[in-house]
C-alpha positions as CSV (number, residue, x, y, z in Angstrom):
1,M,-24.3,-13.9,7.9
2,A,-21.0,-11.0,6.3
3,K,-19.2,-9.7,7.7
4,K,-19.4,-6.1,9.3
5,A,-16.9,-4.0,8.4
6,T,-14.7,-2.6,11.4
7,P,-13.4,1.0,10.7
8,A,-9.6,1.7,11.5
9,T,-8.3,5.4,11.1
10,S,-5.1,6.7,12.6
11,T,-1.8,7.7,11.5
12,Y,1.6,6.0,10.4
13,S,4.4,9.0,10.3
14,P,7.9,7.6,11.1
15,S,9.7,9.2,15.1
16,P,10.8,12.8,15.2
17,T,13.9,14.1,13.1
18,T,16.6,16.2,13.8
19,H,15.8,18.1,11.5
20,K,14.9,21.5,11.6
21,T,15.8,23.5,8.2
22,R,12.9,22.6,5.9
23,P,14.5,24.7,2.9
24,P,11.8,26.4,0.1
25,I,10.9,23.0,-2.8
26,F,9.1,24.2,-5.2
27,R,9.6,28.1,-5.1
28,S,13.2,29.4,-4.1
29,D,11.4,32.6,-2.8
30,D,9.7,31.1,-0.1
31,V,11.5,29.9,2.8
32,D,8.0,28.7,5.0
33,W,6.9,26.2,2.5
34,V,5.2,23.0,3.5
35,R,3.4,20.8,1.8
36,P,-0.1,21.2,0.3
37,D,-2.0,19.2,2.6
38,G,-0.2,20.6,5.4
39,R,1.6,18.3,6.8
40,S,5.4,18.7,7.7
41,F,8.2,16.7,5.7
42,H,8.4,13.8,7.3
43,Q,4.4,13.4,8.0
44,C,1.9,10.8,7.0
45,R,-1.6,11.7,5.8
46,P,-3.9,9.1,8.3
47,A,-5.0,5.8,7.2
48,F,-8.3,4.5,7.2
49,F,-8.8,0.8,6.3
50,R,-11.7,-1.0,6.2
51,T,-11.8,-4.9,6.4
52,G,-15.4,-7.1,4.6
53,A,-16.1,-4.1,2.4
54,V,-17.1,-6.5,-0.8
55,N,-19.8,-9.3,0.1
56,A,-18.8,-11.3,-2.5
57,A,-15.7,-12.1,-2.7
58,S,-13.5,-14.0,0.1
59,G,-12.2,-11.7,1.9
60,S,-11.6,-7.5,0.5
61,A,-10.8,-4.5,1.8
62,Y,-10.8,-0.7,1.8
63,A,-8.9,1.9,2.0
64,E,-8.1,5.3,2.3
65,F,-4.9,8.1,2.4
66,G,-5.9,11.4,1.7
67,N,-7.6,11.3,-1.5
68,T,-6.3,8.0,-2.6
69,K,-8.6,5.6,-2.2
70,V,-8.4,2.0,-3.0
71,I,-10.9,-1.1,-2.7
72,V,-9.1,-4.9,-2.8
73,S,-10.7,-7.8,-3.5
74,V,-10.0,-11.4,-3.6
75,F,-11.2,-14.5,-4.6
76,G,-10.0,-17.7,-4.0
77,P,-8.3,-20.1,-3.6
78,R,-10.1,-21.9,-6.6
79,E,-9.6,-24.6,-9.2
80,S,-7.3,-22.6,-11.7
81,K,-9.0,-22.0,-14.8
82,K,-6.3,-22.6,-16.8
83,A,-5.0,-26.4,-18.0
84,M,-1.8,-26.9,-15.7
85,M,0.4,-29.2,-14.1
86,Y,-0.1,-30.3,-10.4
87,S,1.7,-28.1,-8.5
88,D,3.3,-28.2,-4.7
89,I,2.4,-24.5,-4.2
90,G,-0.4,-22.2,-5.5
91,R,-0.7,-19.8,-7.6
92,L,-0.8,-15.8,-6.9
93,N,-2.8,-13.5,-9.6
94,C,-2.8,-10.0,-9.8
95,S,-5.0,-6.6,-11.1
96,V,-4.9,-2.9,-10.8
97,S,-7.2,-1.1,-12.2
98,Y,-8.3,2.5,-12.1
99,T,-11.6,3.8,-12.9
100,T,-12.2,6.2,-15.5
101,F,-13.5,8.9,-12.6
102,S,-9.8,8.6,-11.0
103,T,-7.4,10.8,-12.3
104,P,-8.4,14.3,-12.9
105,V,-8.3,13.3,-16.6
106,R,-12.1,11.7,-16.5
107,G,-12.3,8.4,-19.7
108,Q,-8.8,7.2,-18.5
109,G,-9.3,4.1,-16.1
110,S,-7.6,1.1,-17.1
111,E,-5.4,-1.6,-15.9
112,N,-2.0,-0.8,-15.0
113,K,-0.1,-3.8,-16.1
114,E,3.3,-2.5,-14.8
115,F,1.2,-1.8,-11.2
116,S,-0.5,-5.3,-11.3
117,S,3.3,-6.8,-11.8
118,M,4.7,-5.4,-9.0
119,L,1.8,-5.5,-6.7
120,H,2.5,-9.3,-7.4
121,K,6.2,-8.6,-6.4
122,A,5.2,-7.4,-3.7
123,L,3.0,-10.3,-2.4
124,E,3.9,-13.2,-3.4
125,G,6.5,-13.3,-0.3
126,A,4.4,-12.8,2.2
127,I,1.9,-15.8,1.2
128,I,2.8,-19.4,1.8
129,L,1.7,-21.1,-1.3
130,E,2.2,-24.3,-0.1
131,T,-1.3,-24.4,1.6
132,F,-3.1,-23.9,-1.6
133,P,-1.3,-26.6,-4.2
134,K,-3.2,-26.1,-7.2
135,T,-4.9,-23.4,-7.2
136,T,-5.2,-19.9,-8.0
137,V,-6.1,-16.7,-6.2
138,D,-7.2,-13.3,-7.2
139,V,-6.6,-10.1,-6.2
140,F,-7.8,-7.4,-7.8
141,A,-7.5,-3.8,-6.9
142,L,-9.4,-0.7,-8.4
143,V,-8.1,2.4,-7.3
144,L,-11.6,4.7,-7.4
145,E,-9.1,8.2,-6.8
146,S,-5.8,8.7,-7.2
147,G,-4.4,10.9,-4.5
148,G,-0.6,10.1,-4.7
149,S,0.8,7.0,-3.9
150,D,-1.3,4.9,-5.3
151,L,0.4,1.6,-4.9
152,P,1.7,1.9,-1.9
153,V,-1.9,2.0,-0.5
154,V,-2.6,-1.1,-3.0
155,I,-0.1,-3.3,-2.2
156,S,-0.9,-2.0,2.0
157,C,-4.9,-2.8,1.3
158,A,-4.4,-5.8,-0.5
159,S,-2.3,-7.7,2.4
160,L,-5.4,-6.9,4.2
161,A,-8.0,-8.4,2.0
162,L,-5.8,-11.6,2.4
163,A,-6.1,-11.8,5.9
164,D,-9.2,-11.3,5.5
165,A,-9.7,-13.8,3.3
166,G,-8.2,-16.2,5.6
167,I,-4.6,-16.7,3.2
168,M,-2.0,-17.6,4.8
169,L,0.6,-15.6,5.1
170,Y,3.8,-15.1,6.8
171,D,3.7,-11.2,8.6
172,L,0.8,-8.3,6.7
173,V,3.1,-6.2,3.4
174,A,2.9,-2.9,4.2
175,S,4.3,0.0,1.5
176,V,5.4,3.7,2.0
177,S,6.9,5.9,-0.6
178,V,9.3,9.2,-0.2
179,S,9.8,11.5,-2.8
180,C,13.4,13.7,-3.1
181,F,13.6,17.5,-3.7
182,G,16.8,18.2,-4.4
183,K,18.3,18.2,-0.3
184,N,14.9,17.3,1.4
185,L,12.9,13.8,1.8
186,L,9.2,13.7,1.5
187,I,7.0,10.9,3.0
188,D,4.2,9.7,1.2
189,P,4.3,12.1,-1.0
190,A,0.4,13.3,-2.7
191,L,-0.5,13.4,-6.7
192,E,1.0,16.6,-6.3
193,E,4.0,16.4,-4.9
194,E,4.4,13.6,-7.4
195,N,4.8,15.8,-10.5
196,Y,7.1,17.4,-9.4
197,Q,9.4,15.0,-7.6
198,D,13.2,14.2,-8.4
199,G,12.8,11.2,-7.6
200,S,11.2,8.5,-6.1
201,L,12.0,5.1,-3.6
202,M,9.5,2.5,-2.6
203,I,9.6,0.1,-0.3
204,T,7.4,-2.9,0.6
205,C,8.0,-5.1,3.4
206,M,7.1,-7.4,6.3
207,P,7.7,-5.8,9.8
208,S,8.4,-8.7,11.8
209,R,10.2,-10.5,10.1
210,Y,12.4,-8.2,9.3
211,E,11.9,-8.7,4.9
212,V,11.7,-6.2,2.5
213,T,9.4,-7.8,-0.3
214,Q,10.3,-4.7,-2.9
215,L,12.3,-2.1,-3.2
216,T,11.5,0.6,-5.7
217,I,13.9,3.2,-6.9
218,T,13.9,6.3,-9.7
219,G,15.6,9.2,-10.7
220,E,19.0,9.8,-9.1
221,W,20.1,9.4,-4.9
222,S,23.3,9.5,-3.4
223,T,24.2,6.0,-0.7
224,A,23.0,8.7,2.6
225,K,19.6,9.8,-0.2
226,I,18.7,6.1,0.0
227,N,19.5,5.1,3.7
228,E,17.1,7.9,4.8
229,G,14.7,7.7,2.6
230,M,14.9,3.8,3.5
231,Q,15.2,4.5,7.3
232,L,11.9,6.7,6.5
233,C,10.2,4.0,5.3
234,L,10.9,1.4,7.3
235,D,10.1,3.1,10.6
236,A,6.8,4.6,8.6
237,S,5.6,0.8,7.7
238,C,6.1,-0.7,10.9
239,K,3.6,1.7,12.6
240,L,1.1,1.0,9.6
241,V,1.1,-2.5,10.3
242,T,0.7,-2.3,13.9
243,I,-3.2,-0.2,12.4
244,M,-3.6,-2.7,9.9
245,R,-3.7,-5.3,12.6
246,S,-5.7,-3.2,14.7
247,C,-8.3,-3.3,12.1
248,L,-8.2,-7.2,12.0
249,K,-8.5,-7.5,15.6
250,E,-11.8,-5.7,15.6
251,S,-13.2,-7.2,12.9
252,A,-12.7,-10.7,14.3
253,A,-13.5,-9.1,17.8
254,T,-17.4,-8.3,16.0
255,V,-18.0,-11.3,14.0
256,S,-17.5,-13.4,17.1
257,E,-20.4,-11.7,18.1
258,E,-22.4,-11.9,16.6
């Protein structure tokens, strides 16, 4: 019997900071500027997770963060289709694609090779590849709607799908990003905010092991801002992975009851 999907909805904002002033970002004449969706600068979007979203896959997960909607399917471990020499460790293949209706401009859906490579790097360090030698695990991520912070959502959802598939992991992987607007940092940026950002910082980590699997920075950042951005992302990642674990526990409890 196919597993029933179990929802888990919550927020994962980092601990409140002592910053009380919020200088304007887009318009200098608006001293009371707030983010388009009403969040504070250091407040993340509500996170919704569901496992078992694709019955035909070995494991799968669906994630929804604001307007960003992602579904990930995992297949394997299975024998590699390509002829290769015996290897003591398994192989990981990752693909990130966008639907034709995922972006405001219709008909632009396609595979994002850069995101596919970054997803591979983010997940590879968390998977115990030695547990499936000479086989391959395929991870297919599909962005149903692009609402900002697409890659962090894809990475977190893919980690949950791997766990749902029973793939041995050192720890779940959570990913969070921040956008820089002058002196201000906005966590978990929406699409409109990403279009105006001066720079971005994304961290992918395994919170239980205190290990970062990927760090990506674009734009010009001071050392102080990098440290602040990293702390915001790490704090939020720890809370996000708690939600992900809760989703897996609820899913497992539902299956055992059946």
